[in-house]
Backbone as XML, in Angstrom:
<?xml version="1.0"?>
<chain id="A" units="angstrom">
  <residue number="1" name="MET">
    <atom name="N" x="35.749" y="8.127" z="-54.456"/>
    <atom name="CA" x="36.982" y="8.476" z="-53.655"/>
    <atom name="C" x="37.411" y="7.096" z="-53.228"/>
  </residue>
  <residue number="2" name="ASP">
    <atom name="N" x="38.583" y="7.064" z="-53.184"/>
    <atom name="CA" x="39.427" y="6.016" z="-52.686"/>
    <atom name="C" x="39.861" y="6.105" z="-51.213"/>
  </residue>
  <residue number="3" name="ILE">
    <atom name="N" x="39.538" y="5.315" z="-50.250"/>
    <atom name="CA" x="39.801" y="5.427" z="-48.677"/>
    <atom name="C" x="40.372" y="4.146" z="-48.077"/>
  </residue>
  <residue number="4" name="LYS">
    <atom name="N" x="41.251" y="3.647" z="-48.813"/>
    <atom name="CA" x="41.921" y="2.493" z="-48.401"/>
    <atom name="C" x="42.899" y="2.391" z="-47.214"/>
  </residue>
  <residue number="5" name="ASN">
    <atom name="N" x="43.560" y="3.957" z="-47.400"/>
    <atom name="CA" x="44.482" y="4.017" z="-46.074"/>
    <atom name="C" x="44.262" y="5.331" z="-45.494"/>
  </residue>
  <residue number="6" name="VAL">
    <atom name="N" x="43.419" y="5.219" z="-44.466"/>
    <atom name="CA" x="42.475" y="6.502" z="-43.997"/>
    <atom name="C" x="43.543" y="7.385" z="-43.082"/>
  </residue>
  <residue number="7" name="TYR">
    <atom name="N" x="44.118" y="6.251" z="-42.272"/>
    <atom name="CA" x="45.144" y="6.514" z="-41.092"/>
    <atom name="C" x="46.702" y="7.126" z="-41.786"/>
  </residue>
  <residue number="8" name="GLY">
    <atom name="N" x="46.911" y="6.565" z="-42.885"/>
    <atom name="CA" x="48.383" y="6.502" z="-43.307"/>
    <atom name="C" x="48.665" y="8.301" z="-43.747"/>
  </residue>
  <residue number="9" name="GLY">
    <atom name="N" x="47.623" y="8.947" z="-44.063"/>
    <atom name="CA" x="48.016" y="10.229" z="-44.561"/>
    <atom name="C" x="47.872" y="11.271" z="-43.494"/>
  </residue>
  <residue number="10" name="LEU">
    <atom name="N" x="47.412" y="10.797" z="-42.201"/>
    <atom name="CA" x="46.960" y="11.785" z="-41.153"/>
    <atom name="C" x="48.634" y="12.218" z="-40.479"/>
  </residue>
  <residue number="11" name="ASP">
    <atom name="N" x="49.565" y="11.216" z="-40.170"/>
    <atom name="CA" x="50.565" y="11.622" z="-39.513"/>
    <atom name="C" x="51.619" y="10.766" z="-40.188"/>
  </residue>
  <residue number="12" name="PRO">
    <atom name="N" x="52.175" y="11.623" z="-41.252"/>
    <atom name="CA" x="53.474" y="10.830" z="-41.911"/>
    <atom name="C" x="54.558" y="10.622" z="-41.068"/>
  </residue>
  <residue number="13" name="TYR">
    <atom name="N" x="54.855" y="11.434" z="-40.060"/>
    <atom name="CA" x="56.140" y="11.340" z="-39.180"/>
    <atom name="C" x="55.913" y="10.075" z="-38.426"/>
  </residue>
  <residue number="14" name="ALA">
    <atom name="N" x="54.674" y="9.819" z="-37.876"/>
    <atom name="CA" x="54.468" y="8.743" z="-37.015"/>
    <atom name="C" x="54.680" y="7.337" z="-37.754"/>
  </residue>
  <residue number="15" name="THR">
    <atom name="N" x="54.346" y="7.404" z="-39.076"/>
    <atom name="CA" x="54.301" y="6.181" z="-39.911"/>
    <atom name="C" x="55.895" y="6.006" z="-40.061"/>
  </residue>
  <residue number="16" name="LYS">
    <atom name="N" x="56.664" y="7.089" z="-40.444"/>
    <atom name="CA" x="58.117" y="6.914" z="-40.710"/>
    <atom name="C" x="58.688" y="6.404" z="-39.590"/>
  </residue>
  <residue number="17" name="ARG">
    <atom name="N" x="58.578" y="6.878" z="-38.179"/>
    <atom name="CA" x="59.142" y="6.623" z="-36.959"/>
    <atom name="C" x="58.978" y="5.173" z="-36.696"/>
  </residue>
  <residue number="18" name="LEU">
    <atom name="N" x="57.512" y="4.719" z="-36.973"/>
    <atom name="CA" x="57.100" y="3.215" z="-36.741"/>
    <atom name="C" x="58.073" y="2.416" z="-37.740"/>
  </residue>
  <residue number="19" name="GLN">
    <atom name="N" x="58.351" y="2.515" z="-38.869"/>
    <atom name="CA" x="58.987" y="1.868" z="-39.880"/>
    <atom name="C" x="60.523" y="1.945" z="-39.479"/>
  </residue>
  <residue number="20" name="GLU">
    <atom name="N" x="60.860" y="3.143" z="-39.022"/>
    <atom name="CA" x="62.269" y="2.887" z="-38.499"/>
    <atom name="C" x="62.566" y="2.221" z="-37.331"/>
  </residue>
  <residue number="21" name="ASN">
    <atom name="N" x="61.679" y="2.169" z="-36.316"/>
    <atom name="CA" x="61.689" y="1.411" z="-35.081"/>
    <atom name="C" x="61.670" y="-0.116" z="-35.415"/>
  </residue>
  <residue number="22" name="GLN">
    <atom name="N" x="60.697" y="-0.371" z="-36.545"/>
    <atom name="CA" x="60.748" y="-1.743" z="-36.599"/>
    <atom name="C" x="62.046" y="-2.460" z="-37.507"/>
  </residue>
  <residue number="23" name="ARG">
    <atom name="N" x="62.570" y="-1.453" z="-38.277"/>
    <atom name="CA" x="63.653" y="-1.934" z="-39.215"/>
    <atom name="C" x="64.989" y="-2.000" z="-38.165"/>
  </residue>
  <residue number="24" name="ALA">
    <atom name="N" x="64.825" y="-1.046" z="-37.129"/>
    <atom name="CA" x="66.074" y="-1.217" z="-36.274"/>
    <atom name="C" x="65.981" y="-2.379" z="-35.009"/>
  </residue>
  <residue number="25" name="GLN">
    <atom name="N" x="64.773" y="-2.998" z="-34.980"/>
    <atom name="CA" x="64.436" y="-4.178" z="-34.217"/>
    <atom name="C" x="64.734" y="-5.319" z="-35.012"/>
  </residue>
  <residue number="26" name="GLN">
    <atom name="N" x="64.588" y="-5.226" z="-36.436"/>
    <atom name="CA" x="64.997" y="-6.537" z="-36.953"/>
    <atom name="C" x="66.535" y="-6.409" z="-37.224"/>
  </residue>
  <residue number="27" name="ASP">
    <atom name="N" x="67.196" y="-5.330" z="-37.217"/>
    <atom name="CA" x="68.472" y="-5.394" z="-37.428"/>
    <atom name="C" x="69.270" y="-5.872" z="-36.184"/>
  </residue>
  <residue number="28" name="GLN">
    <atom name="N" x="68.501" y="-5.373" z="-35.012"/>
    <atom name="CA" x="69.061" y="-6.010" z="-33.572"/>
    <atom name="C" x="69.059" y="-7.343" z="-33.663"/>
  </residue>
  <residue number="29" name="ALA">
    <atom name="N" x="67.965" y="-8.023" z="-33.972"/>
    <atom name="CA" x="67.668" y="-9.288" z="-33.914"/>
    <atom name="C" x="68.536" y="-10.365" z="-34.828"/>
  </residue>
  <residue number="30" name="VAL">
    <atom name="N" x="68.882" y="-9.944" z="-36.018"/>
    <atom name="CA" x="69.570" y="-10.528" z="-36.883"/>
    <atom name="C" x="71.244" y="-10.546" z="-36.385"/>
  </residue>
  <residue number="31" name="THR">
    <atom name="N" x="71.532" y="-9.065" z="-36.007"/>
    <atom name="CA" x="72.957" y="-9.178" z="-35.741"/>
    <atom name="C" x="73.275" y="-9.780" z="-34.225"/>
  </residue>
  <residue number="32" name="ARG">
    <atom name="N" x="72.466" y="-9.643" z="-33.437"/>
    <atom name="CA" x="72.529" y="-10.113" z="-32.098"/>
    <atom name="C" x="72.567" y="-11.782" z="-31.940"/>
  </residue>
  <residue number="33" name="GLN">
    <atom name="N" x="73.672" y="-12.425" z="-31.470"/>
    <atom name="CA" x="73.572" y="-13.704" z="-31.721"/>
    <atom name="C" x="74.223" y="-14.134" z="-29.950"/>
  </residue>
  <residue number="34" name="PRO">
    <atom name="N" x="73.764" y="-15.119" z="-29.361"/>
    <atom name="CA" x="74.011" y="-15.407" z="-28.043"/>
    <atom name="C" x="75.541" y="-15.863" z="-28.143"/>
  </residue>
  <residue number="35" name="SER">
    <atom name="N" x="76.268" y="-15.217" z="-27.255"/>
    <atom name="CA" x="77.774" y="-15.398" z="-27.093"/>
    <atom name="C" x="77.862" y="-16.649" z="-25.837"/>
  </residue>
  <residue number="36" name="ALA">
    <atom name="N" x="79.186" y="-17.362" z="-26.162"/>
    <atom name="CA" x="79.526" y="-18.424" z="-25.177"/>
    <atom name="C" x="78.940" y="-18.078" z="-23.531"/>
  </residue>
  <residue number="37" name="THR">
    <atom name="N" x="79.114" y="-16.973" z="-23.304"/>
    <atom name="CA" x="79.294" y="-16.495" z="-21.811"/>
    <atom name="C" x="77.536" y="-16.535" z="-21.532"/>
  </residue>
  <residue number="38" name="ASP">
    <atom name="N" x="76.821" y="-16.143" z="-22.674"/>
    <atom name="CA" x="75.347" y="-16.079" z="-22.390"/>
    <atom name="C" x="74.782" y="-17.536" z="-22.091"/>
  </residue>
  <residue number="39" name="GLN">
    <atom name="N" x="75.587" y="-18.404" z="-23.052"/>
    <atom name="CA" x="75.052" y="-19.926" z="-22.750"/>
    <atom name="C" x="75.591" y="-20.524" z="-21.543"/>
  </residue>
  <residue number="40" name="GLN">
    <atom name="N" x="76.566" y="-20.112" z="-20.989"/>
    <atom name="CA" x="77.423" y="-20.746" z="-20.000"/>
    <atom name="C" x="76.530" y="-20.168" z="-18.326"/>
  </residue>
  <residue number="41" name="THR">
    <atom name="N" x="76.452" y="-19.014" z="-18.421"/>
    <atom name="CA" x="76.116" y="-18.495" z="-17.001"/>
    <atom name="C" x="74.716" y="-18.509" z="-16.911"/>
  </residue>
  <residue number="42" name="GLY">
    <atom name="N" x="74.402" y="-18.740" z="-15.808"/>
    <atom name="CA" x="73.028" y="-18.658" z="-15.101"/>
    <atom name="C" x="72.598" y="-17.957" z="-13.910"/>
  </residue>
  <residue number="43" name="ASP">
    <atom name="N" x="71.685" y="-18.000" z="-13.241"/>
    <atom name="CA" x="71.332" y="-17.292" z="-12.218"/>
    <atom name="C" x="72.055" y="-18.009" z="-10.843"/>
  </residue>
  <residue number="44" name="LYS">
    <atom name="N" x="72.521" y="-17.072" z="-10.092"/>
    <atom name="CA" x="73.432" y="-17.780" z="-9.072"/>
    <atom name="C" x="72.686" y="-17.323" z="-7.674"/>
  </residue>
  <residue number="45" name="VAL">
    <atom name="N" x="72.765" y="-18.096" z="-6.656"/>
    <atom name="CA" x="71.982" y="-17.834" z="-5.517"/>
    <atom name="C" x="73.062" y="-18.128" z="-4.282"/>
  </residue>
  <residue number="46" name="ALA">
    <atom name="N" x="73.225" y="-16.912" z="-3.498"/>
    <atom name="CA" x="74.197" y="-17.163" z="-2.067"/>
    <atom name="C" x="73.447" y="-17.610" z="-1.093"/>
  </residue>
  <residue number="47" name="LEU">
    <atom name="N" x="73.499" y="-18.290" z="-0.331"/>
    <atom name="CA" x="72.921" y="-18.587" z="0.872"/>
    <atom name="C" x="73.666" y="-18.094" z="2.314"/>
  </residue>
  <residue number="48" name="SER">
    <atom name="N" x="73.136" y="-17.474" z="3.290"/>
    <atom name="CA" x="73.822" y="-17.325" z="4.358"/>
    <atom name="C" x="74.013" y="-18.451" z="5.315"/>
  </residue>
  <residue number="49" name="SER">
    <atom name="N" x="74.954" y="-18.464" z="6.088"/>
    <atom name="CA" x="75.081" y="-19.661" z="7.016"/>
    <atom name="C" x="74.022" y="-19.627" z="7.812"/>
  </residue>
  <residue number="50" name="GLU">
    <atom name="N" x="73.086" y="-18.868" z="8.028"/>
    <atom name="CA" x="71.910" y="-19.185" z="8.676"/>
    <atom name="C" x="70.856" y="-19.868" z="7.970"/>
  </residue>
  <residue number="51" name="ALA">
    <atom name="N" x="70.652" y="-19.647" z="6.571"/>
    <atom name="CA" x="69.958" y="-20.226" z="5.973"/>
    <atom name="C" x="70.464" y="-21.504" z="5.787"/>
  </residue>
  <residue number="52" name="ARG">
    <atom name="N" x="71.617" y="-21.754" z="5.571"/>
    <atom name="CA" x="72.319" y="-23.310" z="5.510"/>
    <atom name="C" x="71.707" y="-23.914" z="6.635"/>
  </residue>
  <residue number="53" name="LEU">
    <atom name="N" x="71.873" y="-23.427" z="7.805"/>
    <atom name="CA" x="71.944" y="-24.216" z="9.102"/>
    <atom name="C" x="70.379" y="-24.513" z="9.159"/>
  </residue>
  <residue number="54" name="LEU">
    <atom name="N" x="69.440" y="-23.470" z="8.780"/>
    <atom name="CA" x="68.110" y="-23.880" z="8.898"/>
    <atom name="C" x="67.570" y="-24.861" z="8.016"/>
  </residue>
  <residue number="55" name="GLY">
    <atom name="N" x="68.329" y="-24.850" z="6.627"/>
    <atom name="CA" x="67.803" y="-25.975" z="5.796"/>
    <atom name="C" x="68.307" y="-27.330" z="6.249"/>
  </residue>
  <residue number="56" name="ALA">
    <atom name="N" x="69.543" y="-27.365" z="6.777"/>
    <atom name="CA" x="70.129" y="-28.555" z="7.360"/>
    <atom name="C" x="69.158" y="-28.985" z="8.566"/>
  </residue>
  <residue number="57" name="THR">
    <atom name="N" x="68.778" y="-28.138" z="9.415"/>
    <atom name="CA" x="67.830" y="-28.585" z="10.565"/>
    <atom name="C" x="66.400" y="-29.126" z="9.897"/>
  </residue>
  <residue number="58" name="LEU">
    <atom name="N" x="65.845" y="-28.563" z="9.041"/>
    <atom name="CA" x="64.475" y="-29.066" z="8.571"/>
    <atom name="C" x="64.992" y="-30.180" z="7.763"/>
  </residue>
  <residue number="59" name="ALA">
    <atom name="N" x="65.869" y="-30.554" z="7.026"/>
    <atom name="CA" x="66.024" y="-31.732" z="6.448"/>
    <atom name="C" x="66.273" y="-32.871" z="7.822"/>
  </residue>
  <residue number="60" name="ALA">
    <atom name="N" x="66.959" y="-32.507" z="8.730"/>
    <atom name="CA" x="67.137" y="-33.626" z="9.860"/>
    <atom name="C" x="65.740" y="-33.696" z="10.438"/>
  </residue>
  <residue number="61" name="ALA">
    <atom name="N" x="64.989" y="-32.744" z="10.640"/>
    <atom name="CA" x="63.762" y="-32.919" z="11.389"/>
    <atom name="C" x="62.761" y="-33.825" z="10.302"/>
  </residue>
  <residue number="62" name="ASN">
    <atom name="N" x="62.890" y="-33.722" z="9.160"/>
    <atom name="CA" x="61.803" y="-34.384" z="8.336"/>
    <atom name="C" x="62.469" y="-36.030" z="8.130"/>
  </residue>
  <residue number="63" name="THR">
    <atom name="N" x="63.656" y="-36.166" z="8.461"/>
    <atom name="CA" x="64.060" y="-37.536" z="8.153"/>
    <atom name="C" x="64.260" y="-38.243" z="9.752"/>
  </residue>
  <residue number="64" name="ALA">
    <atom name="N" x="64.044" y="-37.300" z="10.413"/>
    <atom name="CA" x="64.133" y="-38.123" z="11.906"/>
    <atom name="C" x="62.851" y="-38.828" z="12.379"/>
  </residue>
  <residue number="65" name="PRO">
    <atom name="N" x="63.176" y="-40.148" z="12.982"/>
    <atom name="CA" x="61.972" y="-40.841" z="13.208"/>
    <atom name="C" x="61.084" y="-40.437" z="14.269"/>
  </residue>
  <residue number="66" name="ASP">
    <atom name="N" x="59.813" y="-40.805" z="14.091"/>
    <atom name="CA" x="58.801" y="-40.067" z="14.886"/>
    <atom name="C" x="58.491" y="-40.679" z="16.179"/>
  </residue>
  <residue number="67" name="THR">
    <atom name="N" x="59.461" y="-40.227" z="16.892"/>
    <atom name="CA" x="59.430" y="-40.895" z="18.498"/>
    <atom name="C" x="58.340" y="-40.442" z="19.193"/>
  </residue>
  <residue number="68" name="ARG">
    <atom name="N" x="58.013" y="-39.344" z="19.120"/>
    <atom name="CA" x="56.742" y="-38.865" z="19.913"/>
    <atom name="C" x="55.461" y="-39.489" z="19.802"/>
  </residue>
  <residue number="69" name="ALA">
    <atom name="N" x="55.272" y="-39.856" z="18.590"/>
    <atom name="CA" x="54.122" y="-40.617" z="18.031"/>
    <atom name="C" x="53.903" y="-42.007" z="18.882"/>
  </residue>
  <residue number="70" name="GLU">
    <atom name="N" x="55.054" y="-42.676" z="19.129"/>
    <atom name="CA" x="55.032" y="-43.755" z="19.918"/>
    <atom name="C" x="54.789" y="-43.607" z="21.308"/>
  </residue>
  <residue number="71" name="LYS">
    <atom name="N" x="55.228" y="-42.370" z="21.870"/>
    <atom name="CA" x="55.098" y="-41.819" z="23.175"/>
    <atom name="C" x="53.685" y="-41.668" z="23.325"/>
  </residue>
  <residue number="72" name="VAL">
    <atom name="N" x="53.095" y="-41.014" z="22.471"/>
    <atom name="CA" x="51.606" y="-40.621" z="22.613"/>
    <atom name="C" x="50.811" y="-41.689" z="22.545"/>
  </residue>
  <residue number="73" name="ARG">
    <atom name="N" x="51.399" y="-42.784" z="21.622"/>
    <atom name="CA" x="50.443" y="-43.898" z="21.831"/>
    <atom name="C" x="50.248" y="-44.698" z="23.005"/>
  </residue>
  <residue number="74" name="THR">
    <atom name="N" x="51.440" y="-44.728" z="23.649"/>
    <atom name="CA" x="51.807" y="-45.691" z="24.706"/>
    <atom name="C" x="51.051" y="-44.898" z="25.958"/>
  </residue>
  <residue number="75" name="LEU">
    <atom name="N" x="51.038" y="-43.616" z="25.926"/>
    <atom name="CA" x="50.423" y="-42.859" z="27.056"/>
    <atom name="C" x="48.936" y="-42.803" z="26.760"/>
  </residue>
  <residue number="76" name="LYS">
    <atom name="N" x="48.366" y="-42.809" z="25.583"/>
    <atom name="CA" x="46.947" y="-43.038" z="25.229"/>
    <atom name="C" x="46.574" y="-44.368" z="25.898"/>
  </residue>
  <residue number="77" name="GLU">
    <atom name="N" x="47.136" y="-45.215" z="25.420"/>
    <atom name="CA" x="46.733" y="-46.637" z="26.217"/>
    <atom name="C" x="46.942" y="-46.999" z="27.295"/>
  </residue>
  <residue number="78" name="GLN">
    <atom name="N" x="47.756" y="-46.065" z="28.238"/>
    <atom name="CA" x="47.772" y="-45.980" z="29.568"/>
    <atom name="C" x="46.395" y="-45.324" z="30.233"/>
  </residue>
  <residue number="79" name="VAL">
    <atom name="N" x="46.315" y="-44.137" z="29.789"/>
    <atom name="CA" x="45.160" y="-43.572" z="30.274"/>
    <atom name="C" x="43.824" y="-44.318" z="29.814"/>
  </residue>
  <residue number="80" name="GLN">
    <atom name="N" x="43.724" y="-44.885" z="28.738"/>
    <atom name="CA" x="42.324" y="-45.636" z="28.459"/>
    <atom name="C" x="42.316" y="-46.759" z="29.449"/>
  </residue>
  <residue number="81" name="SER">
    <atom name="N" x="43.348" y="-47.320" z="29.829"/>
    <atom name="CA" x="43.184" y="-48.804" z="30.590"/>
    <atom name="C" x="43.338" y="-48.193" z="32.167"/>
  </residue>
  <residue number="82" name="GLY">
    <atom name="N" x="43.542" y="-46.853" z="32.575"/>
    <atom name="CA" x="43.547" y="-46.272" z="33.798"/>
    <atom name="C" x="44.838" y="-46.730" z="34.601"/>
  </residue>
  <residue number="83" name="THR">
    <atom name="N" x="45.902" y="-47.022" z="33.900"/>
    <atom name="CA" x="47.222" y="-47.125" z="34.646"/>
    <atom name="C" x="48.331" y="-46.016" z="34.494"/>
  </residue>
  <residue number="84" name="TYR">
    <atom name="N" x="47.635" y="-44.923" z="33.861"/>
    <atom name="CA" x="48.744" y="-43.748" z="33.868"/>
    <atom name="C" x="48.503" y="-42.976" z="35.092"/>
  </residue>
  <residue number="85" name="LYS">
    <atom name="N" x="49.630" y="-42.804" z="35.813"/>
    <atom name="CA" x="49.856" y="-41.879" z="36.924"/>
    <atom name="C" x="50.696" y="-40.843" z="36.913"/>
  </residue>
  <residue number="86" name="PRO">
    <atom name="N" x="50.395" y="-39.666" z="36.420"/>
    <atom name="CA" x="50.814" y="-38.444" z="36.216"/>
    <atom name="C" x="51.759" y="-38.199" z="37.593"/>
  </residue>
  <residue number="87" name="ASP">
    <atom name="N" x="52.840" y="-37.717" z="37.417"/>
    <atom name="CA" x="53.575" y="-37.072" z="38.673"/>
    <atom name="C" x="53.290" y="-35.616" z="38.725"/>
  </residue>
  <residue number="88" name="ILE">
    <atom name="N" x="52.427" y="-35.192" z="39.520"/>
    <atom name="CA" x="51.796" y="-33.664" z="39.614"/>
    <atom name="C" x="52.841" y="-32.875" z="40.211"/>
  </residue>
  <residue number="89" name="LYS">
    <atom name="N" x="53.559" y="-33.206" z="41.142"/>
    <atom name="CA" x="54.891" y="-32.159" z="41.509"/>
    <atom name="C" x="55.680" y="-31.833" z="40.300"/>
  </residue>
  <residue number="90" name="LYS">
    <atom name="N" x="56.054" y="-32.894" z="39.344"/>
    <atom name="CA" x="56.868" y="-32.552" z="38.349"/>
    <atom name="C" x="56.121" y="-31.544" z="37.341"/>
  </residue>
  <residue number="91" name="ALA">
    <atom name="N" x="54.818" y="-32.032" z="37.022"/>
    <atom name="CA" x="54.062" y="-31.126" z="36.118"/>
    <atom name="C" x="54.030" y="-29.663" z="36.572"/>
  </residue>
  <residue number="92" name="ALA">
    <atom name="N" x="53.967" y="-29.726" z="37.939"/>
    <atom name="CA" x="53.902" y="-28.331" z="38.274"/>
    <atom name="C" x="55.169" y="-27.546" z="38.335"/>
  </residue>
  <residue number="93" name="ALA">
    <atom name="N" x="56.221" y="-28.154" z="38.573"/>
    <atom name="CA" x="57.492" y="-27.518" z="38.404"/>
    <atom name="C" x="57.773" y="-27.058" z="37.007"/>
  </residue>
  <residue number="94" name="ASN">
    <atom name="N" x="57.537" y="-27.911" z="36.185"/>
    <atom name="CA" x="57.624" y="-27.735" z="34.645"/>
    <atom name="C" x="56.903" y="-26.459" z="34.349"/>
  </residue>
  <residue number="95" name="LEU">
    <atom name="N" x="55.515" y="-26.250" z="34.823"/>
    <atom name="CA" x="54.828" y="-24.966" z="34.481"/>
    <atom name="C" x="55.514" y="-23.797" z="34.906"/>
  </residue>
  <residue number="96" name="ILE">
    <atom name="N" x="56.040" y="-24.030" z="36.262"/>
    <atom name="CA" x="56.602" y="-22.725" z="36.831"/>
    <atom name="C" x="57.911" y="-22.396" z="36.086"/>
  </residue>
  <residue number="97" name="ARG">
    <atom name="N" x="58.862" y="-23.415" z="35.629"/>
    <atom name="CA" x="59.847" y="-23.009" z="35.058"/>
    <atom name="C" x="59.449" y="-22.465" z="33.655"/>
  </residue>
  <residue number="98" name="ASP">
    <atom name="N" x="58.594" y="-22.685" z="33.027"/>
    <atom name="CA" x="58.180" y="-22.344" z="31.655"/>
    <atom name="C" x="57.894" y="-20.824" z="32.094"/>
  </residue>
  <residue number="99" name="ASP">
    <atom name="N" x="57.030" y="-20.592" z="33.086"/>
    <atom name="CA" x="56.564" y="-19.215" z="33.389"/>
    <atom name="C" x="58.030" y="-18.306" z="33.525"/>
  </residue>
  <residue number="100" name="VAL">
    <atom name="N" x="58.678" y="-18.785" z="34.339"/>
    <atom name="CA" x="60.019" y="-18.025" z="34.740"/>
    <atom name="C" x="60.842" y="-17.918" z="33.413"/>
  </residue>
  <residue number="101" name="ASN">
    <atom name="N" x="60.882" y="-18.846" z="32.626"/>
    <atom name="CA" x="61.647" y="-18.422" z="31.146"/>
    <atom name="C" x="60.584" y="-17.504" z="30.412"/>
  </residue>
  <residue number="102" name="LEU">
    <atom name="N" x="59.647" y="-17.381" z="30.350"/>
    <atom name="CA" x="59.077" y="-16.377" z="29.667"/>
    <atom name="C" x="59.174" y="-14.942" z="30.160"/>
  </residue>
  <residue number="103" name="ILE">
    <atom name="N" x="59.364" y="-14.914" z="31.444"/>
    <atom name="CA" x="59.758" y="-13.558" z="32.147"/>
    <atom name="C" x="60.889" y="-13.025" z="31.711"/>
  </residue>
  <residue number="104" name="ARG">
    <atom name="N" x="62.060" y="-13.959" z="31.511"/>
    <atom name="CA" x="63.510" y="-13.623" z="31.463"/>
    <atom name="C" x="63.560" y="-12.731" z="30.161"/>
  </residue>
</chain>
């Protein structure tokens, strides 16, 4: 008994459909060639004005000099040397102002 192709005889319709599908795929691959518009067009992205503003703000923040670091360094030196004298009334007023802004 010769059993080279055990599955081939079980479902001849499935084999035929498979062959037809493969032939159709080969025909499509041969006949379809990329057009000029396929090669020239790409993905497009549209940004809202808010997104553009956010991007510009982020870019400006990344390129801005780090002036706060200098201020922190100066204050740290004053605290370490004992010459830093904070304005308690101004600090309290700022805390109250911040709390009022949170309530609004």
